[in-house]
C-alpha positions in Angstrom: 51.7 94.0 99.0 54.8 91.8 99.4 54.5 90.8 95.6 54.3 94.6 94.5 57.3 95.5 96.7 59.4 92.5 95.1 58.2 93.6 91.6 59.4 97.2 92.3 62.7 96.1 93.7 63.5 93.6 90.7 62.4 96.3 88.2 64.6 99.1 89.8 67.5 96.8 89.9 67.0 95.8 86.3 66.7 99.3 85.1 70.0 100.2 87.2 71.7 97.3 85.5 70.6 98.2 82.0 71.9 101.8 82.6 75.3 100.2 83.5 75.5 98.0 80.5 74.2 100.2 77.7 74.0 104.1 77.4 71.2 106.0 76.1 68.8 106.1 79.3 69.1 109.5 80.8 68.3 109.8 84.6 68.4 113.7 85.1 68.3 113.5 89.0 70.2 110.4 89.4 69.0 107.9 91.9 65.8 109.9 92.5 64.9 109.4 88.9 65.8 105.8 89.1 63.6 105.2 92.0 60.6 107.1 90.4 61.3 105.1 87.1 61.0 102.0 89.2 57.7 103.0 90.5 56.4 104.0 87.1 57.6 100.5 85.6 56.0 98.5 88.4 52.7 100.5 88.1 52.5 100.4 84.5 53.6 96.7 84.3 50.9 95.8 86.9 48.0 98.0 85.5 48.5 98.6 81.7 50.6 95.4 80.6 47.7 93.0 80.8 45.6 95.3 78.6 48.3 95.9 76.2 49.0 92.2 76.0 45.4 91.6 75.3 45.3 94.1 72.5 48.3 92.6 70.8 47.3 89.0 71.2 46.7 88.2 67.7 50.1 89.5 66.6 51.8 87.7 69.4 50.1 84.5 68.4 51.1 84.8 64.9 54.8 85.5 65.7 54.8 82.7 68.4 55.4 85.2 71.2 58.1 87.4 69.7 55.9 90.5 69.6 55.9 90.4 73.4 58.9 92.7 73.4 57.0 95.2 71.6 54.5 95.2 74.6 57.5 95.9 76.9 58.7 98.6 74.6 55.2 100.2 74.8 55.5 100.1 78.7 58.8 101.6 78.5 57.6 104.4 76.4 54.7 105.2 78.8 57.1 105.2 81.6 59.2 107.9 79.7 55.9 109.9 79.4 54.9 109.7 83.0 58.2 110.0 84.8 59.9 113.4 84.9 63.7 113.1 84.6 63.6 109.7 83.0 64.4 109.8 79.2 65.5 107.2 76.5 67.4 108.9 73.7 69.2 106.1 71.9 70.6 102.6 72.5 74.4 102.6 72.5 76.3 99.4 73.3 80.2 99.8 73.0 80.8 96.1 72.4 82.7 93.4 74.3 85.8 91.5 73.5 87.1 88.6 75.4 88.8 85.4 75.0 85.4 83.5 74.5 83.2 86.0 72.8 83.3 89.1 70.6 80.2 91.4 70.6 80.1 94.2 68.3 79.0 97.8 69.0 75.5 98.6 68.5 73.8 102.0 68.0 70.1 102.2 67.6 67.6 105.2 67.3 63.9 105.5 67.3 61.5 102.7 68.0 64.4 100.1 67.9 65.8 101.8 71.0 62.7 100.9 73.1 62.6 97.5 71.6 66.5 96.8 72.4 66.0 98.3 76.0 63.0 96.2 76.6 64.8 93.1 75.4 67.6 93.8 77.6 65.3 94.5 80.5 63.3 91.4 80.0 66.7 89.3 80.0 67.9 90.8 83.2 64.5 90.8 85.0 64.0 87.1 84.0 67.4 86.1 85.3 66.7 88.1 88.6 63.3 86.3 89.1 65.1 83.0 88.3 67.6 83.7 91.1 64.9 84.9 93.6 62.9 81.5 93.1 
């Protein structure tokens, strides 16, 4: 139970962080939709992700693990189907300019939207899990 609760908190926090970084995720009811999406992400990650990873194992082996983001994108798509008020329309990052780094703006549509959001979610989630340990 403690593991599931930790997974839920980290998934919800990561999802909120992604909505602050890039636009394209629509939470129609605000925090209520965010909390429901966190529950959906946790449930789908714990129940369906092992099955999806097993199904795409040959492609994952051929690409040396790079196809794993596609499984996360599939999970994100399933969550958009399950959770009412949680939609993903497009990936829009306005860019970042500072003294040390310049990141260009990015606009993605379609399947690449889910892949981009799953990549960003996996980066943030991995970082938070690293901080927790």
